[in-house]
Backbone as JSON, one array per atom type, in Angstrom:
{
  "sequence": "MIPVPFRFRGCGQALRGWFQHPRGPLAFTAEKRLKTAQVNLRMDPKLKTLADKAASDDQRSLTSLIEKLLADYLRQHGYLKK",
  "N": [[-19.17, -2.25, 51.69], [-20.13, 0.86, 50.45], [-20.24, 2.15, 47.17], [-18.65, 5.22, 46.32], [-19.38, 8.09, 44.56], [-17.28, 10.05, 42.41], [-15.77, 12.9, 40.85], [-13.56, 13.56, 38.22], [-11.75, 16.11, 36.98], [-10.19, 17.16, 34.14], [-8.23, 18.5, 31.54], [-10.32, 20.01, 30.59], [-12.49, 18.31, 30.39], [-15.08, 16.43, 31.93], [-14.93, 13.57, 33.84], [-16.5, 10.66, 35.07], [-16.56, 8.37, 37.75], [-16.36, 5.45, 39.87], [-15.39, 4.86, 43.16], [-14.48, 2.91, 45.82], [-14.23, 3.84, 49.0], [-13.86, 4.22, 52.47], [-13.7, 6.8, 53.57], [-14.55, 8.5, 51.63], [-14.5, 10.35, 48.45], [-12.53, 12.4, 48.53], [-10.51, 11.43, 50.12], [-9.3, 9.64, 48.47], [-7.83, 11.17, 46.57], [-6.13, 12.56, 48.29], [-4.57, 10.56, 49.45], [-3.15, 9.52, 47.31], [-1.62, 11.59, 46.31], [1.62, 12.86, 46.36], [3.57, 15.02, 48.28], [5.42, 17.46, 46.81], [8.02, 19.75, 45.93], [8.15, 22.34, 43.55], [10.56, 23.03, 41.09], [12.06, 25.21, 38.9], [14.32, 25.3, 36.25], [17.03, 26.42, 34.16], [18.96, 25.18, 31.47], [21.76, 24.32, 29.39], [20.89, 23.46, 26.09], [22.17, 21.23, 24.88], [23.12, 19.86, 27.11], [20.69, 19.18, 28.29], [19.63, 17.45, 26.35], [21.49, 15.34, 26.49], [21.06, 14.63, 29.15], [18.39, 13.78, 29.03], [18.76, 11.48, 27.46], [20.41, 9.96, 29.18], [18.64, 9.61, 31.33], [16.62, 8.13, 30.06], [18.09, 5.83, 29.37], [18.47, 4.85, 31.91], [15.96, 4.17, 32.56], [14.25, 6.15, 33.64], [12.47, 9.21, 34.41], [13.36, 12.53, 33.36], [13.11, 14.31, 35.48], [13.17, 12.53, 37.67], [15.78, 11.54, 37.41], [17.32, 13.88, 37.85], [16.54, 14.46, 40.48], [17.55, 12.17, 41.78], [20.34, 12.42, 41.29], [20.84, 14.82, 42.64], [20.14, 14.11, 45.27], [22.07, 12.1, 45.72], [24.42, 13.66, 45.62], [23.97, 15.36, 47.83], [23.99, 13.47, 49.9], [26.65, 12.53, 49.75], [28.04, 14.79, 50.55], [27.26, 15.18, 53.13], [24.84, 16.49, 53.75], [22.45, 15.18, 53.65], [21.07, 12.44, 55.3], [22.28, 9.08, 55.19]],
  "CA": [[-18.8, -0.88, 51.47], [-20.96, 1.49, 49.43], [-19.43, 2.93, 46.24], [-18.76, 6.67, 46.46], [-19.11, 8.72, 43.26], [-16.36, 11.19, 42.4], [-15.54, 13.49, 39.53], [-12.19, 13.94, 37.91], [-11.77, 17.12, 35.93], [-8.88, 17.37, 33.54], [-8.25, 18.85, 30.11], [-11.6, 20.58, 30.22], [-13.54, 17.3, 30.28], [-15.45, 15.81, 33.21], [-15.05, 12.12, 33.81], [-17.13, 10.16, 36.29], [-16.19, 7.0, 38.08], [-16.74, 4.97, 41.2], [-14.27, 4.43, 43.96], [-14.95, 2.49, 47.13], [-13.33, 4.23, 50.08], [-14.7, 4.56, 53.62], [-13.67, 8.23, 53.88], [-15.1, 9.25, 50.53], [-13.66, 10.62, 47.28], [-11.39, 13.27, 48.8], [-9.45, 10.61, 50.69], [-8.62, 9.0, 47.34], [-6.84, 12.07, 46.0], [-5.15, 12.93, 49.31], [-3.66, 9.44, 49.68], [-2.35, 9.28, 46.11], [-0.78, 12.74, 46.0], [2.83, 13.04, 47.14], [3.9, 16.44, 48.36], [6.7, 17.76, 46.2], [8.27, 21.16, 45.63], [8.43, 22.55, 42.13], [11.78, 23.79, 40.82], [12.25, 25.51, 37.48], [15.72, 25.61, 35.98], [17.44, 26.54, 32.77], [20.23, 24.52, 31.2], [22.2, 24.27, 28.01], [20.1, 22.46, 25.35], [22.95, 20.0, 24.68], [23.12, 19.17, 28.39], [19.36, 18.6, 28.47], [19.53, 16.31, 25.43], [22.27, 14.24, 27.06], [20.39, 14.21, 30.39], [17.23, 12.99, 28.59], [19.28, 10.17, 27.03], [20.85, 9.25, 30.38], [17.43, 9.22, 32.07], [15.98, 7.07, 29.29], [18.91, 4.64, 29.52], [18.28, 4.37, 33.28], [14.52, 3.97, 32.65], [13.73, 7.17, 34.54], [12.14, 10.49, 33.8], [14.41, 13.51, 33.58], [12.92, 14.79, 36.84], [13.64, 11.5, 38.58], [17.24, 11.5, 37.33], [17.86, 15.07, 38.51], [16.31, 14.28, 41.91], [18.5, 11.15, 42.25], [21.68, 12.99, 41.28], [20.92, 15.82, 43.7], [20.14, 13.37, 46.55], [23.39, 11.46, 45.84], [25.37, 14.72, 45.94], [23.73, 15.81, 49.2], [24.46, 12.4, 50.79], [28.12, 12.51, 49.71], [28.57, 15.96, 51.22], [26.78, 15.21, 54.51], [23.61, 17.26, 53.96], [21.33, 14.24, 53.71], [21.46, 11.2, 55.98], [22.33, 7.88, 54.33]],
  "C": [[-19.62, -0.33, 50.29], [-20.06, 2.29, 48.49], [-19.69, 4.42, 46.4], [-18.46, 7.3, 45.11], [-18.09, 9.86, 43.42], [-16.22, 11.67, 40.97], [-14.08, 13.82, 39.38], [-12.28, 14.93, 36.77], [-10.36, 17.33, 35.42], [-9.05, 17.65, 32.07], [-9.6, 19.37, 29.66], [-12.73, 19.58, 30.09], [-13.83, 16.73, 31.65], [-15.61, 14.31, 33.01], [-15.69, 11.68, 35.11], [-16.7, 8.72, 36.51], [-16.65, 6.65, 39.47], [-15.5, 4.48, 41.9], [-14.8, 4.08, 45.34], [-13.91, 2.85, 48.18], [-14.17, 4.69, 51.26], [-14.73, 6.05, 53.95], [-14.15, 9.09, 52.72], [-14.08, 9.6, 49.46], [-12.46, 11.5, 47.55], [-10.22, 12.49, 49.39], [-8.65, 9.95, 49.57], [-7.52, 9.91, 46.8], [-5.76, 12.43, 47.02], [-4.14, 11.81, 49.53], [-2.72, 9.23, 48.5], [-1.35, 10.39, 45.84], [0.43, 12.78, 46.93], [3.15, 14.52, 47.14], [5.3, 16.65, 47.82], [6.8, 19.27, 45.99], [8.62, 21.27, 44.16], [9.66, 23.42, 41.99], [11.88, 23.98, 39.31], [13.71, 25.85, 37.27], [15.97, 25.69, 34.49], [18.77, 25.83, 32.62], [20.52, 24.57, 29.72], [21.41, 23.19, 27.28], [20.86, 21.15, 25.12], [22.98, 19.17, 25.96], [21.78, 18.5, 28.65], [19.17, 17.38, 27.58], [20.27, 15.11, 25.98], [21.62, 13.72, 28.35], [19.14, 13.38, 30.06], [17.66, 11.58, 28.19], [19.7, 9.34, 28.23], [19.65, 8.77, 31.2], [16.73, 8.07, 31.38], [16.75, 5.75, 29.44], [18.75, 4.0, 30.9], [16.81, 4.09, 33.58], [13.9, 4.88, 33.71], [13.22, 8.36, 33.73], [13.3, 11.44, 34.08], [14.32, 14.06, 35.01], [13.46, 13.8, 37.86], [15.17, 11.42, 38.59], [17.86, 12.69, 38.07], [17.69, 14.95, 40.03], [17.29, 13.27, 42.5], [19.91, 11.71, 42.33], [21.86, 14.01, 42.41], [20.97, 15.13, 45.07], [21.49, 12.7, 46.77], [24.44, 12.49, 46.25], [25.23, 15.16, 47.4], [24.16, 14.76, 50.23], [25.99, 12.41, 50.88], [28.73, 13.67, 50.5], [27.98, 16.17, 52.62], [25.54, 16.03, 54.78], [22.4, 16.36, 54.18], [21.82, 12.96, 54.34], [21.38, 10.03, 55.02], [21.35, 6.87, 54.73]]
}
């Protein structure tokens, strides 16, 4: 397999690297990216502080904790299959 050059642009800096993939550099980013929807919400600062602590104690990010809690709720109420 021949190495395929690709560029990663982030934070205003260009980085170069090599990635061996038969479909080229675009396949690399498409396979790694998970499709997610973005949700913005506001909450009481005390609630966020406690949620950050709970997520940390569960070794999760705050986003992961909120997603898990929402999925659990939806399963319990029959919106999401178990």
